[in-house]
GUTORDREN-864427 format. One record per atom (N, C-alpha, C): x negated, y, z negated; residue in one letter; residue number from 1; atom name. Coordinates in steps of 0.02 Angstrom, whole numbers, plus 50000, padded with zeros to 5 digits. Atoms other than C-alpha are relative to their C-alpha. Layout:
# residues N
sevex x->X; y->Y; z->Z; type->A; seq->NUM; atom->CA;
...
This chain:
# residues 84
sevex x->49959; y->49940; z->50000; type->X; seq->1; atom->N;
sevex x->50000; y->50000; z->50000; type->X; seq->1; atom->CA;
sevex x->49957; y->50063; z->50000; type->X; seq->1; atom->C;
sevex x->50044; y->49942; z->50004; type->X; seq->2; atom->N;
sevex x->49855; y->50114; z->49965; type->X; seq->2; atom->CA;
sevex x->49976; y->50021; z->50070; type->X; seq->2; atom->C;
sevex x->50021; y->49984; z->49932; type->X; seq->3; atom->N;
sevex x->49798; y->50104; z->50147; type->X; seq->3; atom->CA;
sevex x->50054; y->50037; z->50039; type->X; seq->3; atom->C;
sevex x->49945; y->49966; z->49966; type->X; seq->4; atom->N;
sevex x->49970; y->50155; z->50209; type->X; seq->4; atom->CA;
sevex x->50007; y->50071; z->49976; type->X; seq->4; atom->C;
sevex x->49995; y->49932; z->50028; type->X; seq->5; atom->N;
sevex x->49973; y->50306; z->50093; type->X; seq->5; atom->CA;
sevex x->49943; y->50043; z->50026; type->X; seq->5; atom->C;
sevex x->50057; y->49962; z->49974; type->X; seq->6; atom->N;
sevex x->49799; y->50358; z->50149; type->X; seq->6; atom->CA;
sevex x->50011; y->50017; z->50074; type->X; seq->6; atom->C;
sevex x->49987; y->49988; z->49930; type->X; seq->7; atom->N;
sevex x->49849; y->50339; z->50331; type->X; seq->7; atom->CA;
sevex x->50053; y->50054; z->50009; type->X; seq->7; atom->C;
sevex x->49947; y->49950; z->49997; type->X; seq->8; atom->N;
sevex x->50007; y->50440; z->50303; type->X; seq->8; atom->CA;
sevex x->49973; y->50069; z->49981; type->X; seq->8; atom->C;
sevex x->50030; y->49938; z->50022; type->X; seq->9; atom->N;
sevex x->49906; y->50574; z->50213; type->X; seq->9; atom->CA;
sevex x->49957; y->50030; z->50057; type->X; seq->9; atom->C;
sevex x->50042; y->49977; z->49944; type->X; seq->10; atom->N;
sevex x->49784; y->50586; z->50360; type->X; seq->10; atom->CA;
sevex x->50044; y->50026; z->50056; type->X; seq->10; atom->C;
sevex x->49956; y->49979; z->49946; type->X; seq->11; atom->N;
sevex x->49925; y->50597; z->50487; type->X; seq->11; atom->CA;
sevex x->50034; y->50067; z->49983; type->X; seq->11; atom->C;
sevex x->49966; y->49939; z->50020; type->X; seq->12; atom->N;
sevex x->50019; y->50731; z->50389; type->X; seq->12; atom->CA;
sevex x->49950; y->50058; z->49998; type->X; seq->12; atom->C;
sevex x->50051; y->49948; z->50002; type->X; seq->13; atom->N;
sevex x->49858; y->50829; z->50361; type->X; seq->13; atom->CA;
sevex x->49981; y->50024; z->50070; type->X; seq->13; atom->C;
sevex x->50017; y->49982; z->49931; type->X; seq->14; atom->N;
sevex x->49816; y->50823; z->50546; type->X; seq->14; atom->CA;
sevex x->50056; y->50041; z->50032; type->X; seq->14; atom->C;
sevex x->49944; y->49964; z->49971; type->X; seq->15; atom->N;
sevex x->49990; y->50879; z->50597; type->X; seq->15; atom->CA;
sevex x->50004; y->50071; z->49971; type->X; seq->15; atom->C;
sevex x->49998; y->49934; z->50031; type->X; seq->16; atom->N;
sevex x->49987; y->51022; z->50472; type->X; seq->16; atom->CA;
sevex x->49942; y->50044; z->50024; type->X; seq->16; atom->C;
sevex x->50057; y->49961; z->49974; type->X; seq->17; atom->N;
sevex x->49814; y->51075; z->50532; type->X; seq->17; atom->CA;
sevex x->50014; y->50026; z->50070; type->X; seq->17; atom->C;
sevex x->49983; y->49979; z->49931; type->X; seq->18; atom->N;
sevex x->49872; y->51078; z->50713; type->X; seq->18; atom->CA;
sevex x->50053; y->50055; z->49998; type->X; seq->18; atom->C;
sevex x->49947; y->49950; z->50006; type->X; seq->19; atom->N;
sevex x->50028; y->51174; z->50662; type->X; seq->19; atom->CA;
sevex x->49971; y->50067; z->49977; type->X; seq->19; atom->C;
sevex x->50031; y->49939; z->50026; type->X; seq->20; atom->N;
sevex x->49922; y->51300; z->50566; type->X; seq->20; atom->CA;
sevex x->49959; y->50035; z->50055; type->X; seq->20; atom->C;
sevex x->50040; y->49971; z->49946; type->X; seq->21; atom->N;
sevex x->49804; y->51326; z->50714; type->X; seq->21; atom->CA;
sevex x->50045; y->50031; z->50053; type->X; seq->21; atom->C;
sevex x->49953; y->49974; z->49951; type->X; seq->22; atom->N;
sevex x->49950; y->51348; z->50834; type->X; seq->22; atom->CA;
sevex x->50033; y->50064; z->49973; type->X; seq->22; atom->C;
sevex x->49968; y->49941; z->50031; type->X; seq->23; atom->N;
sevex x->50033; y->51470; z->50713; type->X; seq->23; atom->CA;
sevex x->49953; y->50060; z->50001; type->X; seq->23; atom->C;
sevex x->50049; y->49945; z->49999; type->X; seq->24; atom->N;
sevex x->49874; y->51574; z->50701; type->X; seq->24; atom->CA;
sevex x->49993; y->50027; z->50071; type->X; seq->24; atom->C;
sevex x->50006; y->49977; z->49931; type->X; seq->25; atom->N;
sevex x->49859; y->51581; z->50891; type->X; seq->25; atom->CA;
sevex x->50062; y->50040; z->50021; type->X; seq->25; atom->C;
sevex x->49938; y->49965; z->49984; type->X; seq->26; atom->N;
sevex x->50041; y->51633; z->50908; type->X; seq->26; atom->CA;
sevex x->50001; y->50069; z->49967; type->X; seq->26; atom->C;
sevex x->50002; y->49936; z->50035; type->X; seq->27; atom->N;
sevex x->50019; y->51769; z->50778; type->X; seq->27; atom->CA;
sevex x->49952; y->50049; z->50033; type->X; seq->27; atom->C;
sevex x->50048; y->49957; z->49965; type->X; seq->28; atom->N;
sevex x->49866; y->51836; z->50869; type->X; seq->28; atom->CA;
sevex x->50031; y->50026; z->50065; type->X; seq->28; atom->C;
sevex x->49967; y->49978; z->49938; type->X; seq->29; atom->N;
sevex x->49964; y->51841; z->51032; type->X; seq->29; atom->CA;
sevex x->50055; y->50051; z->49986; type->X; seq->29; atom->C;
sevex x->49947; y->49952; z->50018; type->X; seq->30; atom->N;
sevex x->50110; y->51930; z->50947; type->X; seq->30; atom->CA;
sevex x->49969; y->50067; z->49982; type->X; seq->30; atom->C;
sevex x->50033; y->49937; z->50017; type->X; seq->31; atom->N;
sevex x->49989; y->52059; z->50876; type->X; seq->31; atom->CA;
sevex x->49976; y->50036; z->50062; type->X; seq->31; atom->C;
sevex x->50022; y->49969; z->49937; type->X; seq->32; atom->N;
sevex x->49916; y->52089; z->51050; type->X; seq->32; atom->CA;
sevex x->50060; y->50031; z->50038; type->X; seq->32; atom->C;
sevex x->49941; y->49974; z->49966; type->X; seq->33; atom->N;
sevex x->50090; y->52109; z->51124; type->X; seq->33; atom->CA;
sevex x->50026; y->50062; z->49965; type->X; seq->33; atom->C;
sevex x->49977; y->49941; z->50036; type->X; seq->34; atom->N;
sevex x->50140; y->52230; z->50987; type->X; seq->34; atom->CA;
sevex x->49954; y->50059; z->50011; type->X; seq->34; atom->C;
sevex x->50048; y->49947; z->49986; type->X; seq->35; atom->N;
sevex x->49982; y->52331; z->51017; type->X; seq->35; atom->CA;
sevex x->50013; y->50029; z->50069; type->X; seq->35; atom->C;
sevex x->49984; y->49977; z->49932; type->X; seq->36; atom->N;
sevex x->50023; y->52339; z->51203; type->X; seq->36; atom->CA;
sevex x->50065; y->50039; z->50002; type->X; seq->36; atom->C;
sevex x->49935; y->49964; z->50002; type->X; seq->37; atom->N;
sevex x->50202; y->52391; z->51165; type->X; seq->37; atom->CA;
sevex x->49990; y->50069; z->49968; type->X; seq->37; atom->C;
sevex x->50014; y->49936; z->50032; type->X; seq->38; atom->N;
sevex x->50137; y->52527; z->51049; type->X; seq->38; atom->CA;
sevex x->49967; y->50048; z->50049; type->X; seq->38; atom->C;
sevex x->50034; y->49958; z->49951; type->X; seq->39; atom->N;
sevex x->50021; y->52592; z->51185; type->X; seq->39; atom->CA;
sevex x->50048; y->50022; z->50055; type->X; seq->39; atom->C;
sevex x->49951; y->49984; z->49949; type->X; seq->40; atom->N;
sevex x->50162; y->52586; z->51312; type->X; seq->40; atom->CA;
sevex x->50049; y->50053; z->49976; type->X; seq->40; atom->C;
sevex x->49954; y->49950; z->50026; type->X; seq->41; atom->N;
sevex x->50281; y->52682; z->51201; type->X; seq->41; atom->CA;
sevex x->49966; y->50067; z->49991; type->X; seq->41; atom->C;
sevex x->50037; y->49937; z->50006; type->X; seq->42; atom->N;
sevex x->50146; y->52811; z->51168; type->X; seq->42; atom->CA;
sevex x->49995; y->50035; z->50068; type->X; seq->42; atom->C;
sevex x->50003; y->49971; z->49932; type->X; seq->43; atom->N;
sevex x->50124; y->52836; z->51356; type->X; seq->43; atom->CA;
sevex x->50068; y->50025; z->50022; type->X; seq->43; atom->C;
sevex x->49932; y->49979; z->49981; type->X; seq->44; atom->N;
sevex x->50312; y->52844; z->51380; type->X; seq->44; atom->CA;
sevex x->50019; y->50065; z->49964; type->X; seq->44; atom->C;
sevex x->49987; y->49938; z->50035; type->X; seq->45; atom->N;
sevex x->50325; y->52978; z->51246; type->X; seq->45; atom->CA;
sevex x->49963; y->50058; z->50032; type->X; seq->45; atom->C;
sevex x->50038; y->49948; z->49966; type->X; seq->46; atom->N;
sevex x->50188; y->53076; z->51334; type->X; seq->46; atom->CA;
sevex x->50034; y->50021; z->50065; type->X; seq->46; atom->C;
sevex x->49966; y->49986; z->49937; type->X; seq->47; atom->N;
sevex x->50280; y->53062; z->51500; type->X; seq->47; atom->CA;
sevex x->50064; y->50040; z->49987; type->X; seq->47; atom->C;
sevex x->49938; y->49964; z->50017; type->X; seq->48; atom->N;
sevex x->50443; y->53118; z->51418; type->X; seq->48; atom->CA;
sevex x->49985; y->50072; z->49981; type->X; seq->48; atom->C;
sevex x->50019; y->49931; z->50018; type->X; seq->49; atom->N;
sevex x->50355; y->53269; z->51343; type->X; seq->49; atom->CA;
sevex x->49982; y->50040; z->50062; type->X; seq->49; atom->C;
sevex x->50019; y->49966; z->49939; type->X; seq->50; atom->N;
sevex x->50283; y->53312; z->51513; type->X; seq->50; atom->CA;
sevex x->50062; y->50018; z->50042; type->X; seq->50; atom->C;
sevex x->49939; y->49987; z->49962; type->X; seq->51; atom->N;
sevex x->50453; y->53296; z->51597; type->X; seq->51; atom->CA;
sevex x->50040; y->50056; z->49967; type->X; seq->51; atom->C;
sevex x->49963; y->49948; z->50035; type->X; seq->52; atom->N;
sevex x->50533; y->53403; z->51462; type->X; seq->52; atom->CA;
sevex x->49969; y->50068; z->50012; type->X; seq->52; atom->C;
sevex x->50033; y->49936; z->49989; type->X; seq->53; atom->N;
sevex x->50403; y->53539; z->51484; type->X; seq->53; atom->CA;
sevex x->50010; y->50023; z->50072; type->X; seq->53; atom->C;
sevex x->49988; y->49982; z->49930; type->X; seq->54; atom->N;
sevex x->50424; y->53534; z->51674; type->X; seq->54; atom->CA;
sevex x->50072; y->50024; z->50009; type->X; seq->54; atom->C;
sevex x->49930; y->49979; z->49995; type->X; seq->55; atom->N;
sevex x->50613; y->53545; z->51656; type->X; seq->55; atom->CA;
sevex x->50009; y->50069; z->49968; type->X; seq->55; atom->C;
sevex x->49996; y->49935; z->50032; type->X; seq->56; atom->N;
sevex x->50593; y->53691; z->51537; type->X; seq->56; atom->CA;
sevex x->49971; y->50054; z->50046; type->X; seq->56; atom->C;
sevex x->50030; y->49952; z->49954; type->X; seq->57; atom->N;
sevex x->50479; y->53777; z->51662; type->X; seq->57; atom->CA;
sevex x->50047; y->50017; z->50057; type->X; seq->57; atom->C;
sevex x->49954; y->49989; z->49944; type->X; seq->58; atom->N;
sevex x->50602; y->53753; z->51805; type->X; seq->58; atom->CA;
sevex x->50063; y->50036; z->49976; type->X; seq->58; atom->C;
sevex x->49942; y->49966; z->50027; type->X; seq->59; atom->N;
sevex x->50744; y->53810; z->51693; type->X; seq->59; atom->CA;
sevex x->49987; y->50074; z->49993; type->X; seq->59; atom->C;
sevex x->50018; y->49929; z->50008; type->X; seq->60; atom->N;
sevex x->50651; y->53972; z->51659; type->X; seq->60; atom->CA;
sevex x->49991; y->50034; z->50068; type->X; seq->60; atom->C;
sevex x->50015; y->49970; z->49935; type->X; seq->61; atom->N;
sevex x->50601; y->53999; z->51842; type->X; seq->61; atom->CA;
sevex x->50057; y->49999; z->50049; type->X; seq->61; atom->C;
sevex x->49944; y->50004; z->49953; type->X; seq->62; atom->N;
sevex x->50767; y->53957; z->51924; type->X; seq->62; atom->CA;
sevex x->50032; y->50068; z->50014; type->X; seq->62; atom->C;
sevex x->49972; y->49934; z->49985; type->X; seq->63; atom->N;
sevex x->50841; y->54133; z->51903; type->X; seq->63; atom->CA;
sevex x->49953; y->50042; z->50043; type->X; seq->63; atom->C;
sevex x->50048; y->49962; z->49960; type->X; seq->64; atom->N;
sevex x->50682; y->54209; z->51975; type->X; seq->64; atom->CA;
sevex x->50000; y->49976; z->50073; type->X; seq->64; atom->C;
sevex x->49998; y->50028; z->49932; type->X; seq->65; atom->N;
sevex x->50689; y->54093; z->52126; type->X; seq->65; atom->CA;
sevex x->50063; y->50022; z->50035; type->X; seq->65; atom->C;
sevex x->49937; y->49978; z->49970; type->X; seq->66; atom->N;
sevex x->50872; y->54135; z->52156; type->X; seq->66; atom->CA;
sevex x->49996; y->50074; z->50018; type->X; seq->66; atom->C;
sevex x->50007; y->49929; z->49986; type->X; seq->67; atom->N;
sevex x->50832; y->54320; z->52145; type->X; seq->67; atom->CA;
sevex x->49954; y->50011; z->50060; type->X; seq->67; atom->C;
sevex x->50046; y->49994; z->49943; type->X; seq->68; atom->N;
sevex x->50686; y->54299; z->52266; type->X; seq->68; atom->CA;
sevex x->50035; y->49980; z->50064; type->X; seq->68; atom->C;
sevex x->49963; y->50021; z->49940; type->X; seq->69; atom->N;
sevex x->50797; y->54205; z->52390; type->X; seq->69; atom->CA;
sevex x->50049; y->50053; z->50021; type->X; seq->69; atom->C;
sevex x->49953; y->49946; z->49983; type->X; seq->70; atom->N;
sevex x->50927; y->54341; z->52380; type->X; seq->70; atom->CA;
sevex x->49964; y->50059; z->50030; type->X; seq->70; atom->C;
sevex x->50039; y->49945; z->49974; type->X; seq->71; atom->N;
sevex x->50795; y->54474; z->52407; type->X; seq->71; atom->CA;
sevex x->49975; y->49984; z->50070; type->X; seq->71; atom->C;
sevex x->50024; y->50020; z->49934; type->X; seq->72; atom->N;
sevex x->50724; y->54376; z->52555; type->X; seq->72; atom->CA;
sevex x->50056; y->50003; z->50052; type->X; seq->72; atom->C;
sevex x->49944; y->49996; z->49953; type->X; seq->73; atom->N;
sevex x->50897; y->54364; z->52635; type->X; seq->73; atom->CA;
sevex x->50017; y->50073; z->50016; type->X; seq->73; atom->C;
sevex x->49987; y->49929; z->49988; type->X; seq->74; atom->N;
sevex x->50923; y->54552; z->52613; type->X; seq->74; atom->CA;
sevex x->49948; y->50027; z->50049; type->X; seq->74; atom->C;
sevex x->50054; y->49976; z->49956; type->X; seq->75; atom->N;
sevex x->50754; y->54587; z->52694; type->X; seq->75; atom->CA;
sevex x->50010; y->49972; z->50070; type->X; seq->75; atom->C;
sevex x->49989; y->50031; z->49934; type->X; seq->76; atom->N;
sevex x->50793; y->54466; z->52835; type->X; seq->76; atom->CA;
sevex x->50058; y->50033; z->50036; type->X; seq->76; atom->C;
sevex x->49942; y->49967; z->49970; type->X; seq->77; atom->N;
sevex x->50963; y->54546; z->52865; type->X; seq->77; atom->CA;
sevex x->49982; y->50070; z->50024; type->X; seq->77; atom->C;
sevex x->50021; y->49933; z->49981; type->X; seq->78; atom->N;
sevex x->50889; y->54721; z->52868; type->X; seq->78; atom->CA;
sevex x->49953; y->49998; z->50059; type->X; seq->78; atom->C;
sevex x->50048; y->50005; z->49945; type->X; seq->79; atom->N;
sevex x->50748; y->54667; z->52982; type->X; seq->79; atom->CA;
sevex x->50036; y->49981; z->50064; type->X; seq->79; atom->C;
sevex x->49963; y->50020; z->49940; type->X; seq->80; atom->N;
sevex x->50869; y->54582; z->53103; type->X; seq->80; atom->CA;
sevex x->50042; y->50058; z->50027; type->X; seq->80; atom->C;
sevex x->49959; y->49944; z->49978; type->X; seq->81; atom->N;
sevex x->50981; y->54737; z->53109; type->X; seq->81; atom->CA;
sevex x->49957; y->50054; z->50031; type->X; seq->81; atom->C;
sevex x->50045; y->49950; z->49970; type->X; seq->82; atom->N;
sevex x->50832; y->54851; z->53147; type->X; seq->82; atom->CA;
sevex x->49978; y->49979; z->50070; type->X; seq->82; atom->C;
sevex x->50022; y->50024; z->49934; type->X; seq->83; atom->N;
sevex x->50781; y->54743; z->53293; type->X; seq->83; atom->CA;
sevex x->50053; y->50005; z->50053; type->X; seq->83; atom->C;
sevex x->49946; y->49999; z->49951; type->X; seq->84; atom->N;
sevex x->50952; y->54753; z->53377; type->X; seq->84; atom->CA;
sevex x->50010; y->50067; z->50027; type->X; seq->84; atom->C;
């Protein structure tokens, strides 16, 4: 009976060792994935900040562009009438 218990102990120890090694590898992979996700979200936040600043710039410059277009149309109309 003692041989069977020793054999069972060896088998259980081997299975637990393999399980522990696999668990450590999985945890390392999860940590790498989480690090990549963190880097990706950081880049996404940077892109969002850039887009927000660009949108703010265009929001501020839109009235000036509309005014310039209106002024250009007035100049074009006056120039066309002088030529006729």
